Structures are given as structure tokens and as C-alpha cells.
KESE-418898 format. One line per 10 residues: number of its first residue (from 1); their letters; for each residue x, y, z of C-alpha. Coordinates in Angstrom, 2 decimals, padded with zeros to 5 digits. Layout:
NUM> A> X Y Z ~ ...
***
This chain:
1> MNPNLDEVLK> -000.04 -000.16 000.12 ~ 001.48 003.39 -001.08 ~ 001.66 006.24 001.75 ~ -000.51 009.03 001.51 ~ 000.94 012.71 001.89 ~ 000.13 012.91 005.63 ~ 001.75 009.66 006.35 ~ 004.54 011.20 004.65 ~ 005.12 014.08 006.17 ~ 004.36 012.77 009.44
11> ALQDSWSLEN> 007.51 010.46 009.12 ~ 009.26 013.31 007.89 ~ 008.58 015.16 010.97 ~ 009.43 012.58 013.21 ~ 012.56 011.77 011.36 ~ 013.53 015.64 011.35 ~ 016.91 015.70 013.54 ~ 020.22 017.76 014.30 ~ 022.06 015.32 012.54 ~ 019.96 015.82 009.40
21> TEEPENWTPS> 019.40 019.63 008.91 ~ 022.26 021.53 006.27 ~ 022.11 024.30 009.28 ~ 022.96 022.59 012.55 ~ 023.53 026.13 014.01 ~ 019.97 027.38 013.91 ~ 018.29 023.56 013.84 ~ 016.45 023.25 017.95 ~ 014.12 020.54 018.79 ~ 011.27 023.70 018.52
31> NPSRGQCGAS> 012.38 024.39 015.44 ~ 013.15 020.80 014.07 ~ 012.18 021.72 010.22 ~ 014.69 023.76 010.01 ~ 017.46 023.10 007.20 ~ 015.16 020.22 006.84 ~ 013.91 021.43 002.86 ~ 016.36 020.33 000.59 ~ 016.20 016.24 001.36 ~ 012.80 016.07 002.61
41> SLIINDYFGG> 011.38 017.85 -000.70 ~ 013.37 015.38 -002.53 ~ 011.53 012.64 -000.76 ~ 007.97 014.34 -000.96 ~ 008.91 014.28 -004.69 ~ 010.59 009.82 -003.91 ~ 007.27 009.63 -002.80 ~ 004.73 011.62 -005.36 ~ 006.83 012.73 -008.26 ~ 006.11 016.17 -009.34
51> KLVLWKVFVG> 008.43 018.70 -009.53 ~ 010.91 021.12 -006.99 ~ 010.45 024.42 -006.07 ~ 013.98 026.26 -005.72 ~ 013.09 030.16 -004.13 ~ 015.58 032.32 -002.74 ~ 015.35 033.41 001.21 ~ 015.17 037.55 001.82 ~ 015.92 039.21 005.04 ~ 015.09 042.70 003.43
61> EEQVGFHYSN> 017.02 043.49 000.54 ~ 019.77 040.75 001.14 ~ 019.37 036.92 -000.30 ~ 020.45 035.42 002.68 ~ 019.66 031.54 001.35 ~ 017.88 028.94 -001.04 ~ 014.91 026.83 -000.01 ~ 013.06 024.08 -001.52 ~ 009.52 023.07 -001.78 ~ 007.40 020.77 -004.02
71> ELPDGTPFDS> 004.56 021.08 -007.04 ~ 002.80 017.74 -006.87 ~ 001.83 016.40 -009.85 ~ -001.34 018.08 -010.28 ~ 000.33 021.57 -010.04 ~ -000.34 022.10 -005.85 ~ 002.45 023.43 -004.15 ~ 003.07 021.79 -000.89 ~ 005.99 022.46 001.24 ~ 006.89 020.61 004.41
81> TADQFWKNEE> 008.97 022.88 005.94 ~ 007.26 026.16 005.70 ~ 007.26 026.58 009.53 ~ 010.92 026.83 009.56 ~ 011.26 030.30 008.64 ~ 012.15 033.34 011.21 ~ 009.53 036.51 011.30 ~ 012.06 038.33 009.20 ~ 012.99 035.83 006.01 ~ 010.64 036.10 002.49
91> LKEPSSFVRP> 010.59 033.76 000.33 ~ 010.94 035.39 -003.31 ~ 011.53 034.55 -006.62 ~ 010.42 030.63 -007.00 ~ 011.29 028.35 -009.69 ~ 009.69 025.44 -010.18 ~ 011.86 022.26 -011.97 ~ 012.15 018.95 -012.77 ~ 014.51 016.58 -010.97 ~ 018.16 016.06 -011.90
101> NKPPKNGADR> 018.42 012.07 -011.81 ~ 021.23 011.86 -010.18 ~ 022.27 012.16 -006.34 ~ 022.04 015.99 -004.72 ~ 025.58 017.92 -005.32 ~ 025.34 018.79 -001.68 ~ 023.48 016.81 001.51 ~ 023.63 013.27 -000.15 ~ 024.44 011.70 002.93 ~ 021.74 013.26 004.74
111> YLNLSNLVRS> 019.11 012.57 002.23 ~ 019.76 009.49 002.49 ~ 019.60 009.24 006.33 ~ 016.82 010.75 005.96 ~ 014.90 008.69 003.66 ~ 015.82 005.13 005.33 ~ 014.31 006.77 008.80 ~ 011.16 007.89 006.71 ~ 010.56 004.26 004.84 ~ 011.75 002.60 008.07
121> KLEKNQVDAA> 008.68 004.75 009.98 ~ 006.35 004.02 007.10 ~ 006.67 000.40 006.90 ~ 006.48 000.16 011.06 ~ 003.40 002.13 010.47 ~ 001.97 000.04 007.65 ~ 003.08 -003.57 010.24 ~ 000.97 -002.14 013.14 ~ -001.80 -001.11 011.20 ~ -001.89 -004.45 009.56
131> AST> -001.62 -006.18 013.28 ~ -004.52 -004.02 014.34 ~ -007.12 -005.52 011.76
***
């Protein structure tokens, strides 16, 4: 059985940690999605397809980083880590693109680790659900 979007999102949220963030200096347990966007958007893409969306992150007029989210196959925008941003950060200039058919240049190890954690949680949930029926 294929997991739905809510199930994958819950598994992602339960898997986010300091070890998987791109921003260990800014990650906290109270903001677990901080720095998880790249790997998380790839995992959403793994399960549901669609496109990746690259945003520029600004504070005022200064670009301070990048952010990834998803565009599902039906065109619906989906951002599993939208809650990570500080009040002064603003997302601008989105561009969607088809995922390259190769591992990410940066963070391939974090992506693989997070992907394995999510898969494990989803498999456990399926086993638990089957056992309770």
C-alpha cells in the first residue's frame, strides 16, 4: 500500500533531527524543520513525483539563502518545511524544475539517512496497522 501525503509528512516530521539538518547552527528541537527542506523535498518527490521548487530567501533586500519545496503532479504547491522561517525571512522568486536524475551535490548523505528513517517509520506504521485489523 502506498502512503498518502499526510503519512509521509508525519514520518518526515518524526525523523527530523540535528543530524539531518543543513543548518546545525540554527536547528533547535522547537524548530525541527529548520534546514530540512532540501532532503525533505526530495523525499516528497520520491513518493509523489511532480517538480521541485527553488526559492530565494531574503532578509530585507539581502538574499541569505535558498529554500526547496514541491509542486505535486496536479500543480498543487506543497512545502513540508514552511514553518521553519523566522519572522524577518521572506521567500521570493520561485522557480520550478524537474528533478535531476542524480544524487544531490550537497547533502546526499543527509538525504539518504532521512529517506531511510522515513521508509522505516512508514513500514512500521503499515505493520502496526495490519496487526490491528
